[in-house]
N, C-alpha and C positions, 0 to 999 in steps of 0.2 A: 720795541725791540722785536725782532723777527723771531716768531716761535716756529720751531722746524717740526713739532709733533705735540700731541696732546700732552705727552710726558713732560715734566719740567725739563729744562735744558740741562740743569744740574745733575738730574737723575739719568737723562740720556747719555750724557759723557760718563757718568759713572759706571753705567751699565755696559758701555762699549770697552771700557778699561779691562772687563772680564773675558773678551773675545781675544781669539788666538791671531786673528788677522791684523797683526801690527807691522807699522813699517820697520824696516831693517836698518834704513839709513835715514838721518835727519839732516837738516840744513846745518847745524852745528858740526857735524861730521865732515862736510864737505871740504875738499883741498883743491886747490889751484891745479888745472890741467886734468882733473878727474872726468871721465867721460860719464855721462848718465844715461840710463835707459829705463823706462817705465818709473820715473822718480815722482812721487805723488806729492803734491803740494796744493795750497789753496791760493786763489788769486786775491789780493788785497788791493791792488789799485791798477789802472790801466791808463796810458797816455799813448795816442798816436800822433805821428809826426812824420816830417820829411827831411832827408839830408840835404846838404847843400847842392847835390847833384840831382835833387828832385826824386830821390828814392824813398819809398816808404818804409816806415819801421815803427815797430811797437815797443814801448817801455812799460814793464810790468813789475809789481812787486810781489814776490812769492814768499809764503809762510808756511811754517808748521808751529808746533807747540814750543820749540826750541829757538826760534828767531825768524828772521826775514832776510831776503837777499833781492837785490834788483835783478831782473831778467830783461834781455834784448832778443827781440825777434826781428832779423834784418828781412829786406825785401824778398829774397830768395827763399827765405823760410816761411814766410807768412802763407804761402799756398799750401804748405803742409800742416797747417793749424786749423783746428775747428774754431768756429765762433764761440767766444766764451765771455762771462761778465764776472764782475766782482762777486766774490762768495762761492764761485765755482771750484769744486775739486778737480784738478787736471792731472793727467800722467803726462810727463814729458820726457824727450830725449835732447841730448845736447852735451855742452862741456863747460866746465867751470873756468871761466877766465878772471881777469883782474883788470880793474879800471880805476885809475886813481887811487891806488892803493887799497881798493876794496874789491872783495870777491864779486864776480857778476856771472850769471849764467847765460850763455848764448844757446838760445833755444832753436832747434832745427825741426822739431815736431812735437804737437800736443794735442791731446783729444781730452774731452770731459770724460769722468769715470764715476760710476756709483759704487765701485768696489772700494771701499775705504773704511777705516775705523776712525770715528769722530774724535776718539781720545788722542789721535796723533795730531790733531790741530787746534783744538780747544783746550788750553789749561785751565784748570778749576782752582777755586780757593780751598785750602786745607782746613775747612771748618764744616761744623754740622749747621747747615743754613737753617734748618728749621729751629733748632735750639737756640741760636743766635737771634733769630727773629723774635721768638717769644721772650727773650731777654728784653729785647729792645720795647716790644709791646708793654711788657711790665714797668718799664721804665716811664713809658708814656702815660699809663694809666695812673702812675704815681705823681705825676705833674700837679702842683697846686694852683697854678694859674689856668683858670678854665678857658681862656682864649688860645694859649700857646697848645693846651690839650687838644682842643677842637682842630686846631691847625694841623698838628702832627697826626692826629687821627684821620683827617681827610687824605692823607698820603698813605700812611702805613696800615689802614684798616680797610682801604679801598681794594676790592678783590682783584681787579686788573692791574691796578699800580702795584700791589704788594708782590704779585709774580714777576713784574719788571724789576723791582727793586732786588729781589732774590737772585736774579739771574745777572745784573747789570755789572760790568767791569767798572773800575774807577778811574781807568784811563785807557788810552789805546796803546801807549808803549811803556810809559815812565814808571808807574808805581801800581801797584795791585792790578795790573793789566791783564786780568784773567776773569771768567765766569765767576760771580759771586764775589769779586773783588771790591765792588762797591759796600756791600755788606761787611766784609772783612774790615774794611777800612774804617767805617763808622763805628763799629763795634771796639776796634783798638782805641779810637778816639774818645769814645764813651767812658772807657775804662780810665785813660789819662784824664779826662774832665772831672770825673769824680774824685779823684786824687787830687787834682788841683783846687777843686772848690772846698776841701777840707782845710787847706792852708789859707785860702783867700774867702773868708765868709761873706763878703760884701759882694761877691759875684752874684748876679741874678741866675741861678742854676736852671732855672726854666727857660729863660731866654737864650743861655749858653746851649741847653739841650736842643733846642730848635736850630742853632746854627750848626751843631755837631751833626745832626740827621739830615739837615736839608742844605748844607752849604754846596754840596755837589749834586744836588738833585737834577741839575741841568743836564748832567751826563747821561742820564736816562733817555735823552733826546738828541744830545750830541753825538752819541755812539750807537752803533748797532751792531748785532751777531748775525752773521750768516755763514758759519763754518770758519768765520774768522771775525775779528774786532775791527771796525773801520768807522770812519767818520761820515755823518750824514751831511746832506746839503744844508740843512739847518745848523749842524754842528760847525761846518766851515764858514758859514756867513755870520753866525751869531756868536757862536762860542758859549760855553756852559754857564759862565757867570751871568750873561745876558738872559740865556734861556731860563735859568734858575730865577732869575729875578721876576721875570714874566710869569713863571708857574707859581711862585710863592706869593706874588702880589695878586693874581687871579684867585687863588684859594682864600686869601685874606679878605678879598671882597665878598666872598660868598657867607661870610661869617657876620652875623647881625651884631652891629655895636662894637665891632672891634676896635680897641683904643688906638687913636692915630699915632700917639707917641710911641707905642709899643710896635705898631707897623713899621714905623720909620727905622726903629733899633733892629729890628728883625732884618729888613731890606739891606740895612747897613752891614750886617754879618755876611749876607751873600756877596755884595760887591767889594768886600774889603779882605776876604778871607785869603788872598794870595800875599797879603801883606805889604807888598811894595808896588809902586807905580810900574816899574820895569818889568814886572812879573804879571802884569795884565789887570791888576785891580785899579779901577778908575778913581779910587778913593783910598785914602790911608785910615787904618784902624783909629777910632776915637772914642771907644768906650772899653771899659774893663773886658766885656765879653768878647768884643772883636779882637782885642790883643790876645787874650786867652785862646780864642778859636784859631787865628792863624799860626801861633807856635805849635798848639797841639796838632794841627793839621800837618805842620812842617815835621814834626817829630815822628809821626806815624809814616808820612812818606819817606823822609829819609832813611829811617831803619829798614824799612821795607826794601828799599832800593839796595841798601847795603847787604842786606841778607840774600836777595837773589844774586847779586852780583858776586858776593863772595862764594855762594854755592855753586855758581856757574864756572868759576876761575879756579877754584881750590882743588887742583889735581895732583897736588904734592910736589910740583915741579918748580915753583916758585914762591918767594916770599911775599911780594907785593904784586898787586894787580896792575894793570894800565890804568891811567886816570880816567875816572868816570865823570862824563861833562856835566851830569846834574849835581854830583856832589862836590866837584871842583878838586878832587884830590884822588891819590891811588888808595887801596885799600890793604891792610894787613892781612894776610891769609892764614897765618899759622896760628 
């Protein structure tokens, strides 16, 4: 996770919210045919190409805390644009167009800028990060199984890893996709897991706790933060299930006399937590704890998606939202 200062990223974004130098217009406010001047965004991705007539163009994704849009720089505009990289904050001029029924910004000029407010670009979790982290550490300390406790301690009490966990998003776009989102997600899941275990006493809660806290640990390497949340090369090529399997397997290998059956059960949680083969899990859940984990994960994910989508669309003008592709339905807004 890219650290932009000695101050934690959560603290840095929180501090920047108190500054008066905030954007007046955000991506969610843009309208087709609107002309833009000195519009500040962060670069999320870059792709260079050539047209059928062998003319250069650059496709980029631009974003701020309210969303993202594709941007297009045609050959005539490239000469008016400074060199830039993923994560750069840029000031651009251009016009909002429409391509395949989606807004697109045609960029005619851009330059990098240092005059920006970080809070305009990085949304953060609405939680007390330190308080939530202490709650999780207390839960780990209360574990009865010495091996699962050692495993979780190796992640959550490691100084470098704890800083990463506190700042990590839980996703690039879909759910809990903001600074601190990983911690918010596992905290929600922890509360749901404790309620579940009360009704199903045969669940091995120490094993389930490992699944709750480490099922998405691969996302700490799948995703990176540099003024925006973006996918790393490792994330593109391996994905967080594979990365998480490697991370947890490596950590288990450093714990003396770790029971092999327990190791297999824990790794099973990592690779099955998406619940279905078509959702990316290479195996289906085959233990009580794995079934509990995938449904608890799905509940936290789906409700978070619904909450964010409702709050974004609830302007009082309509009863139902558009269909959300992840939820598979529209949402009632009243």
